[in-house]
PAMARLUM-181705 format. One record per residue: x, y, z of N, C-alpha, C, O, CB in turn. Coordinates in pm, whole numbers, padded with zeros to 5 digits, always signed. Glycine has a CB too. Example, Ala and Ser with C-alpha at 12.3 -4.5 7.8 and 13.67 -1.06 7.14 Angstrom:
// PAMARLUM-181705
+01319-00569+00780+01230-00450+00780+01320-00330+00780+01424-00332+00846+01131-00447+00905
+01285-00225+00708+01367-00106+00714+01290+00003+00787+01341+00114+00804+01408-00060+00572
This chain:
// PAMARLUM-181705
+00080-00093-00005+00003+00004+00028+00097+00102+00008+00080+00165-00096-00061-00004+00154
+00197+00135+00079+00251+00259+00097+00358+00263-00022+00424+00365-00040+00309+00278+00248
+00376+00131-00115+00488+00185-00231+00362+00233-00342+00393+00319-00425+00622+00030-00309
+00263+00195-00343+00151+00233-00446+00125+00368-00401+00125+00446-00497+00011+00136-00447
+00102+00427-00286+00077+00542-00274+00213+00656-00302+00195+00774-00332+00015+00540-00144
+00334+00599-00287+00460+00663-00329+00459+00672-00471+00488+00776-00531+00583+00590-00282
+00430+00573-00523+00436+00599-00674+00306+00688-00755+00326+00766-00848+00443+00448-00739
+00187+00660-00706+00100+00782-00723+00132+00931-00693+00092+01024-00762-00002+00759-00651
+00205+00940-00586+00254+01072-00557+00350+01121-00649+00335+01238-00684+00310+01078-00431
+00463+01044-00705+00560+01069-00779+00511+01097-00912+00566+01177-00987+00650+00972-00773
+00414+01035-00941+00340+01055-01099+00281+01183-01086+00295+01267-01174+00210+00938-01148
+00207+01208-00969+00137+01346-00978+00227+01492-00954+00191+01609-00973+00023+01340-00864
+00340+01445-00911+00451+01554-00900+00479+01576-01008+00490+01693-01042+00569+01531-00831
+00500+01480-01093+00588+01499-01211+00462+01549-01325+00492+01643-01399+00684+01338-01257
+00382+01513-01333+00252+01590-01378+00243+01705-01361+00235+01781-01458+00144+01555-01330
+00243+01751-01237+00230+01910-01199+00341+01981-01245+00317+02092-01293+00221+01942-01045
+00482+01935-01241+00583+02012-01301+00587+02018-01443+00626+02123-01494+00700+01971-01259
+00551+01918-01520+00531+01914-01656+00440+02034-01710+00476+02125-01785+00473+01781-01690
+00319+02015-01655+00216+02088-01680+00240+02261-01653+00198+02351-01725+00107+02024-01593
+00330+02276-01514+00347+02407-01490+00473+02470-01585+00494+02590-01602+00370+02420-01335
+00562+02338-01651+00655+02408-01741+00592+02436-01901+00633+02528-01972+00794+02313-01746
+00505+02357-01935+00437+02374-02048+00370+02550-02036+00396+02645-02110+00316+02240-02055
+00275+02546-01910+00180+02649-01904+00286+02776-01911+00263+02876-01981+00077+02638-01762
+00393+02762-01838+00501+02885-01842+00540+02908-01953+00567+03027-01966+00619+02873-01772
+00560+02829-02070+00628+02833-02212+00510+02902-02281+00538+02979-02372+00675+02673-02286
+00394+02885-02252+00289+02933-02335+00258+03086-02307+00228+03164-02398+00164+02845-02312
+00267+03121-02180+00279+03226-02113+00373+03325-02157+00342+03442-02179+00301+03192-02001
+00506+03270-02171+00623+03354-02205+00608+03360-02332+00621+03471-02382+00760+03308-02168
+00578+03255-02416+00565+03281-02584+00477+03396-02607+00519+03490-02674+00496+03150-02671
+00339+03399-02549+00267+03477-02571+00283+03619-02523+00220+03707-02582+00177+03426-02543
+00374+03655-02408+00411+03770-02386+00526+03837-02460+00545+03958-02466+00427+03770-02272
+00606+03734-02518+00719+03782-02599+00697+03800-02744+00787+03842-02816+00827+03696-02584
+00576+03767-02789+00553+03742-02926+00469+03865-02984+00491+03927-03088+00478+03602-02943
+00349+03889-02874+00264+04011-02912+00325+04111-02813+00399+04090-02716+00090+03991-02896
+00262+04251-02874+00281+04363-02822+00226+04390-02666+00292+04443-02577+00228+04445-02915
+00111+04349-02656+00015+04343-02521-00075+04443-02529-00062+04546-02595+00087+04360-02381
-00177+04409-02451-00304+04482-02452-00274+04621-02411-00337+04705-02475-00411+04418-02358
-00192+04669-02319-00166+04805-02283-00084+04894-02393-00093+05017-02395-00091+04800-02153
+00000+04819-02484+00065+04885-02593-00041+04911-02715-00037+05012-02787+00189+04793-02639
-00115+04831-02725-00220+04819-02815-00329+04933-02794-00354+05013-02883-00278+04681-02801
-00385+04934-02685-00465+05048-02647-00387+05195-02683-00442+05289-02741-00495+05034-02486
-00249+05192-02636-00169+05303-02637-00155+05334-02800-00150+05454-02826-00026+05272-02555
-00149+05269-02881-00125+05293-03019-00273+05349-03065-00278+05452-03132-00069+05149-03100
-00378+05289-03032-00510+05326-03078-00521+05469-03045-00539+05560-03126-00625+05241-03016
-00504+05483-02862-00518+05631-02820-00437+05717-02927-00489+05799-03002-00457+05657-02661
-00331+05693-02924-00241+05795-02968-00278+05853-03152-00264+05960-03211-00073+05716-02946
-00327+05723-03192-00357+05746-03340-00488+05824-03356-00524+05885-03457-00369+05606-03419
-00553+05812-03240-00711+05880-03250-00695+06023-03171-00793+06097-03160-00848+05770-03160
-00575+06056-03120-00536+06184-03058-00621+06187-02913-00669+06294-02875-00573+06319-03165
-00637+06074-02840-00729+06078-02700-00637+06066-02589-00535+05998-02601-00843+05952-02685
-00660+06119-02498-00571+06095-02379-00628+05985-02302-00749+05978-02320-00554+06220-02288
-00584+05897-02224-00624+05791-02130-00726+05860-02046-00829+05795-02030-00502+05731-02043
-00720+05982-01987-00807+06055-01908-00930+06082-01964-01028+06112-01896-00755+06167-01872
-00930+06070-02117-01066+06121-02157-01142+05997-02180-01263+06011-02196-01066+06217-02289
-01094+05880-02183-01178+05766-02168-01290+05720-02095-01263+05696-01977-01120+05699-02147
-01390+05704-02125-01522+05683-02012-01540+05550-02022-01566+05499-01913-01675+05764-02044
-01535+05472-02117-01538+05289-02145-01437+05248-02255-01420+05314-02357-01704+05227-02211
-01363+05122-02222-01301+05070-02303-01312+04911-02301-01352+04846-02205-01185+05121-02289
-01269+04860-02426-01241+04685-02401-01164+04687-02539-01182+04738-02650-01407+04550-02390
-01063+04600-02472-00940+04558-02540-00962+04401-02532-00993+04349-02425-00796+04615-02465
-00947+04336-02632-00981+04184-02636-00867+04138-02753-00850+04199-02859-01164+04148-02684
-00801+04028-02714-00703+03942-02788-00767+03841-02881-00853+03770-02829-00615+03866-02690
-00749+03828-02971-00808+03727-03096-00702+03672-03166-00601+03739-03190-00900+03800-03211
-00718+03538-03206-00641+03476-03264-00686+03338-03358-00743+03240-03310-00560+03458-03166
-00653+03350-03479-00690+03248-03581-00580+03206-03636-00475+03258-03596-00778+03289-03682
-00575+03107-03736-00491+03037-03796-00402+03136-03893-00288+03118-03938-00567+02927-03862
-00490+03243-03910-00404+03367-03995-00323+03470-03936-00259+03554-03999-00494+03453-04068
-00328+03458-03803-00268+03566-03719-00329+03582-03591-00413+03506-03543-00273+03693-03784
-00277+03696-03532-00366+03734-03394-00341+03892-03408-00247+03950-03462-00300+03657-03220
-00468+03950-03335-00479+04101-03361-00580+04132-03212-00657+04051-03159-00566+04145-03542
-00555+04254-03173-00617+04316-03091-00756+04387-03135-00744+04464-03230-00528+04395-03044
-00882+04373-03082-00972+04448-03101-00980+04540-02967-00977+04508-02848-01088+04370-03139
-00992+04675-03037-00996+04798-02918-01116+04869-02941-01152+04891-03057-00868+04912-02921
-01176+04904-02851-01332+04984-02851-01287+05071-02730-01227+05028-02631-01501+04873-02817
-01323+05192-02750-01342+05314-02635-01440+05420-02676-01468+05448-02792-01200+05396-02607
-01488+05473-02573-01553+05583-02592-01498+05704-02511-01422+05688-02415-01686+05556-02564
-01537+05824-02555-01504+05947-02476-01624+06046-02496-01710+06021-02581-01360+06014-02524
-01628+06137-02432-01749+06199-02431-01774+06256-02567-01709+06351-02612-01755+06300-02325
-01873+06192-02635-01916+06238-02751-01855+06141-02888-01905+06165-02998-01871+06391-02750
-01778+06064-02881-01733+05991-02974-01711+05836-02929-01688+05800-02814-01617+06057-03020
-01724+05750-03048-01665+05595-03019-01577+05565-03109-01589+05605-03225-01765+05479-03023
-01475+05488-03069-01396+05430-03161-01372+05296-03154-01379+05233-03048-01288+05487-03164
-01335+05233-03289-01305+05105-03291-01163+05092-03354-01114+05176-03430-01412+05030-03361
-01104+04982-03315-00965+04961-03372-00952+04811-03382-01010+04732-03308-00844+05027-03278
-00866+04779-03484-00797+04637-03491-00648+04654-03531-00620+04708-03638-00872+04537-03605
-00550+04608-03446-00429+04605-03450-00363+04474-03468-00408+04375-03410-00392+04662-03352
-00244+04466-03554-00186+04343-03556-00111+04299-03402-00031+04379-03354-00083+04349-03681
-00132+04204-03349-00090+04165-03225+00079+04175-03210+00133+04214-03106-00147+04018-03204
+00150+04135-03327+00302+04141-03323+00347+04267-03344+00421+04322-03263+00368+04057-03419
+00308+04319-03447+00382+04422-03483+00319+04597-03431+00381+04703-03430+00390+04395-03645
+00174+04565-03390+00112+04686-03356+00064+04780-03479+00026+04895-03458+00208+04759-03270
+00069+04724-03610+00007+04795-03709-00150+04787-03699-00213+04684-03673+00057+04746-03838
-00206+04918-03726-00332+04910-03754-00380+04875-03868-00330+04915-03973-00378+05001-03731
-00490+04792-03862-00546+04706-03932-00693+04768-03982-00743+04750-04094-00548+04580-03852
-00742+04833-03890-00878+04872-03899-00905+05007-03803-00860+05001-03688-00970+04743-03853
-00959+05101-03834-01016+05212-03749-01138+05266-03816-01165+05274-03936-00914+05329-03725
-01210+05304-03702-01348+05363-03749-01376+05447-03597-01338+05414-03484-01487+05220-03799
-01453+05565-03639-01491+05637-03537-01632+05697-03549-01675+05702-03664-01396+05732-03519
-01694+05732-03473-01820+05794-03533-01896+05888-03366-01864+05852-03252-01942+05631-03616
-01971+05975-03387-02001+06049-03280-02094+05937-03192-02158+05844-03241-02076+06193-03326
-02082+05970-03058-02170+05873-02973-02327+05872-03004-02384+05976-03040-02153+05911-02820
-02381+05771-02992-02541+05761-03009-02596+05754-02857-02566+05656-02788-02592+05612-03104
-02663+05842-02813-02755+05864-02705-02683+05931-02589-02744+05958-02486-02820+05731-02662
């Protein structure tokens, strides 16, 4: 019984270590491959000429497909709504749109 318990414990520890290593690798890879949410938001704000203090509401989402990865960024100021898509690796603006706020 004790030998079986030790074997199960060793297997669980090995699986935990391997899982942590794999998870750490993917977190590292994501953080080093892409510009990050804060940088993407800053690029969009700079392009729009909007200061962070003027934002009333914001949403930054990371999206990925087989064709690449990008950030979808939406934010509102007093009177305007903005929508951007940025390449997640380079920060290049792929799409921009703005319109007066409705309501």
